C-alpha positions in Angstrom: 11.3 4.0 16.3 7.6 4.5 18.5 9.1 7.9 20.7 9.7 9.4 16.7 5.9 8.4 15.4 4.2 9.6 18.6 6.5 12.9 18.3 5.5 13.3 14.7 1.8 12.5 15.9 2.0 14.9 18.8 2.8 17.7 16.1 -0.1 16.4 14.1 -2.7 16.9 17.1 -1.4 20.3 17.4 -2.5 21.3 13.8 -6.3 20.2 14.3 -6.5 20.9 18.4 -5.5 23.1 20.7 -8.0 26.2 22.7 -10.2 27.6 19.8 -10.0 30.9 22.4 -7.4 32.0 24.2 -6.4 31.1 28.1 -4.3 33.6 29.8 -3.5 34.2 33.4 -5.7 37.4 34.5 -4.7 37.7 38.3 -1.9 36.9 40.2 -0.8 36.5 44.2 2.3 34.8 45.6 4.2 32.0 44.1 2.6 30.4 40.9 4.5 28.8 38.6 3.5 26.9 34.7 4.9 24.0 33.3 5.2 24.1 29.6 4.9 21.3 27.0 8.4 21.0 26.9 8.8 20.4 30.5 10.2 23.8 31.4 9.3 25.6 34.9 8.8 29.0 34.9 7.5 31.7 37.1 4.0 32.8 35.8 3.2 36.4 35.5 0.0 38.4 34.2 -1.2 38.2 31.0 1.0 35.0 30.6 -1.1 32.9 27.8 -1.6 29.4 28.1 -1.6 26.3 25.7 -2.9 22.9 25.5 -0.8 21.1 27.6 0.3 23.3 30.2 0.3 22.9 33.8 0.1 25.7 36.4 1.0 25.2 40.3 0.4 27.5 43.0 2.7 27.3 46.3 1.4 28.1 49.6 0.7 31.5 49.6 -0.4 31.4 45.3 -3.7 32.4 44.1 -4.2 32.5 40.2 -7.4 33.2 38.1 -7.1 32.1 34.7 -9.3 33.1 31.5 -10.5 30.5 28.9 -12.7 32.6 27.0 -15.9 32.7 28.9 -14.9 30.5 31.6 -13.2 31.6 34.8 -10.9 29.3 36.6 -9.7 31.0 40.2 -7.0 28.5 41.8 -6.5 28.2 45.5 -3.4 27.9 46.8 -1.2 24.4 47.3 -3.2 23.5 43.5 -2.4 22.0 40.4 -4.2 22.7 37.3 -3.5 21.3 34.0 -5.4 22.5 30.7 -6.0 19.3 28.1 -7.7 18.2 25.0 -9.9 15.2 24.8 -12.3 13.8 21.8 -15.7 12.7 22.7 -18.1 11.5 20.6 -16.4 12.5 17.6 -16.3 16.3 18.9 -13.0 18.3 20.7 -14.0 18.9 23.9 -11.3 21.1 26.4 -10.7 19.4 29.7 -9.6 21.3 32.8 -7.8 19.0 35.4 -7.7 20.1 38.9 -5.4 17.3 40.2 -4.6 18.1 43.7 -5.8 21.4 45.2 -8.9 23.4 44.9 -10.6 25.5 41.8 -13.8 27.9 41.4 -15.2 27.9 38.2 -17.8 30.1 37.0 -18.9 28.9 33.3 -21.1 31.1 31.3 -24.0 29.4 28.5 -21.7 27.3 25.9 -23.0 28.0 22.5 -23.3 25.5 19.6 -20.1 26.5 17.9 -17.9 26.5 21.3 -16.0 23.7 22.6 -17.7 21.5 25.2 -15.8 22.0 28.5 -15.3 19.6 31.3 -13.2 19.4 34.5 -11.6 16.0 35.4 -10.2 15.0 38.5 -8.1 11.6 39.8 -11.4 10.2 40.5 -14.2 12.0 38.4 -15.3 13.8 35.1 -17.5 16.6 35.5 -19.7 17.8 32.5 -20.5 22.0 32.7 -23.1 23.7 31.3 -23.4 27.3 32.3 -22.6 27.4 36.2 -20.8 28.1 39.1 -18.9 25.4 40.9 -16.4 24.1 43.3 -13.9 21.3 42.7 -11.3 19.9 45.3 -8.8 17.2 44.9 -7.7 15.7 48.1 -4.2 13.7 48.9 -5.7 10.8 48.5 -7.2 11.3 44.7 -10.5 11.9 46.2 -12.8 14.8 44.5 -15.7 16.8 46.1 -17.8 18.7 44.0 -20.5 21.4 45.2 -22.3 23.9 42.8 -23.4 27.2 43.8 -25.3 27.8 40.6 -26.5 26.0 37.6 -25.8 22.2 36.9 -22.5 20.0 37.4 -22.8 16.0 35.8 -20.3 14.2 38.1 -19.9 10.3 36.5 -17.3 8.1 37.7 -17.1 4.1 36.9 -20.0 4.6 34.6 -22.0 6.0 36.9 -23.4 10.0 36.8 -25.0 12.3 38.9 -26.4 15.4 38.7 -25.8 18.3 41.0 -28.1 21.3 41.1 -27.6 24.8 43.3 -26.6 23.6 47.0 -25.5 20.6 46.3 -22.5 18.4 46.2 -20.8 15.0 45.8 -17.5 12.8 47.2 -15.8 11.0 45.1 -13.5 8.0 46.1 -10.7 6.7 43.4 -11.7 4.0 41.6 -15.3 3.9 43.5 -19.0 5.6 41.9 -19.8 8.8 43.3 -21.4 8.9 46.7 -24.3 9.9 48.2 -25.8 13.6 47.1 -25.6 16.3 50.2 -26.6 19.7 51.0 -23.7 22.5 50.8 -24.8 26.0 51.6 -22.3 28.7 49.7 -19.5 29.3 51.6 -19.7 26.9 54.5 -17.9 23.9 52.8 -14.6 23.8 54.6 -12.2 22.4 52.0 -9.0 22.6 54.4 -10.7 20.1 56.8 -11.9 18.1 53.9 -8.6 18.1 52.6 -6.8 17.2 56.5 -9.0 14.3 57.1 -7.9 12.9 53.4 -4.3 13.0 54.6 -5.5 11.3 58.1 -6.9 9.0 55.9 -4.0 8.1 54.5 -1.9 7.7 57.3 -4.3 5.9 58.9 -4.6 3.2 56.2 -2.3 3.5 53.6 -2.9 0.0 52.0 -6.3 1.2 51.3 -5.4 4.4 49.9 -2.6 3.3 47.6 -4.7 0.5 46.2 -7.3 3.0 45.2 -4.7 4.8 43.5 -4.0 1.2 41.5 -7.4 1.0 40.2 -7.6 4.5 39.2 -4.7 3.6 37.1 -6.1 0.6 35.9 -8.8 2.8 34.6 -6.8 5.6 32.6 -5.0 2.1 31.5 -7.7 0.4 30.1 -9.1 3.9 28.2 -5.7 4.4 26.6 -5.6 1.1 25.1 -9.1 1.4 23.8 -8.2 4.5 21.9 -4.6 3.8 21.2 -6.3 0.5 19.4 -8.9 3.0 17.6 -6.3 5.5 16.8 -3.7 2.6 15.6 -6.5 1.6 13.0 -7.8 5.0 11.8 -3.8 5.7 11.5 -3.5 2.7 9.1 -6.5 3.9 7.2 -4.9 6.9 6.7 -1.7 5.7 5.7 -3.6 3.6 2.8 -5.7 6.8 1.6 -2.5 8.8 1.6 -1.0 6.4 -0.5 -3.4 6.7 -3.8 -2.7 10.4 -4.0 0.4 9.4 -5.6 -1.9 7.7 -8.5 -3.0 11.1 -9.5 -1.5 12.7 -12.3 -1.1 16.3 -12.9 -4.1 16.8 -15.2 -5.7 15.4 -12.3 -5.2 17.8 -9.8 -9.0 18.9 -9.4 -9.5 15.5 -8.6 -6.5 14.8 -6.6 -8.2 18.1 -4.7 -11.3 16.4 -4.3 -10.5 12.9 -3.1 -8.1 14.8 -0.4 -10.7 17.1 0.8 -13.6 14.0 0.7 -11.2 11.4 1.8 -8.0 12.3 3.5 -9.1 15.4 5.6 -11.8 13.7 7.7 -9.4 10.7 8.2 -6.7 13.2 9.6 -8.9 14.6 11.5 -10.4 11.7 13.5 -6.9 10.4 13.5 -5.3 13.3 15.2 -8.6 13.5 17.6 -8.3 10.1 18.7 -4.7 10.7 19.4 -5.9 13.8 21.5 -7.4 10.8 23.6 -4.4 8.8 24.0 -2.4 11.9 25.1 -5.0 12.7 27.6 -5.1 9.1 29.1 -1.5 9.1 29.4 -0.9 12.7 30.8 -3.9 12.1 33.3 -2.1 9.0 34.4 1.3 11.0 34.9 -0.9 13.3 36.9 -2.2 10.7 38.8 1.3 9.3 39.3 3.4 12.8 40.1 1.0 14.6 42.0 -1.1 12.0 44.0 1.0 8.6 44.1 4.4 10.9 44.6 3.1 12.5 47.7 1.4 9.8 48.8 4.6 7.7 49.4 6.8 10.7 50.8 3.7 10.9 53.5 3.7 7.4 54.5 7.5 6.8 54.1 8.2 9.8 56.4 5.5 9.0 58.9 7.0 5.2 59.2 11.0 6.5 58.8 11.4 5.1 62.7 10.1 1.8 61.6 10.4 1.1 58.2 10.1 -2.4 59.0 6.7 -2.3 60.1 4.1 -4.6 58.1 2.1 -1.6 57.1 4.6 0.1 55.0 5.5 -3.0 53.7 2.3 -3.5 52.3 2.2 0.1 51.1 5.9 -0.1 49.6 4.6 -3.8 47.6 1.8 -1.9 46.0 3.6 1.2 45.2 6.3 -0.4 43.3 3.5 -2.8 41.5 2.1 0.4 40.6 5.3 2.0 39.4 6.1 -1.1 37.2 2.7 -1.0 35.3 3.3 2.8 34.8 6.7 2.0 33.3 5.4 -0.7 31.0 1.5 0.7 30.0 2.2 4.4 30.3 5.6 5.5 29.9 5.3 4.2 26.0 2.7 6.8 25.1 4.8 9.8 26.8 7.9 11.7 25.2 10.8 13.2 27.2 9.6 16.3 27.8 6.1 14.9 29.4 8.9 13.5 32.3 
């Protein structure tokens, strides 16, 4: 029954959400794929339109440039990028998610009648206001943000760091942003940074997987908060809708006014809150699929000749604990197409 309600609410949320501007692929090289909201994976082509909930994946030789309104997103190879929506302080926000790999964003000034733009990673949230910057997401879920033009605010665990031109910051999953550092344009080597993240996972797999667990718990906490708020709003909406049956045919004008003044605002509020439930559920799913899943393969492959060693056993214990937590806390908020 809960899945049926979830599907109905998902459809309702799409009525009040979605990108206000078109998102489409403007340029391609190599292998690039699109996963849509039905869970179907197809090869990407130039001019393909992208919608809320879509995931774009580039292969080892893949590159893609995506336009969303006045924003250019340039995906490098081996990158997983998502288009999502969320609600913040009663206002819809377009959320770009760099799950794994690296992207360059060029964002022009945002006017008051446009949606805010944010880009998130498995470990950080970035607020954007007219800028050019790069975002890197490593094998362990860590993030690196470097600004070329404008200002970017990077937030994690309630702490925000403002980055200006030629400044960068690294964020480790479950921790506050590190110290800002100077990064000259063109001098940041993502491949070297990412290689180090691979090495860090292999050198200390228990620490790496526990950081993923901490981040998953962050998503779960925020999901629960938004789900409780959504449930309260949905219940109020249901009660107000029942009052529509009390209007007579002669009260058509009063009925329409009641709908516009009372029910419509509640529908929008409920829909926006549901966007957040979906956002945190899908963020947790990406963490599970693209970070934890890849981490598991790395550690298992590295331990294949000695799977009884204590380091691998400790890693596996936390890994299984995360899977159990994901099944009980996240899966009930997903639909079949997500998985």
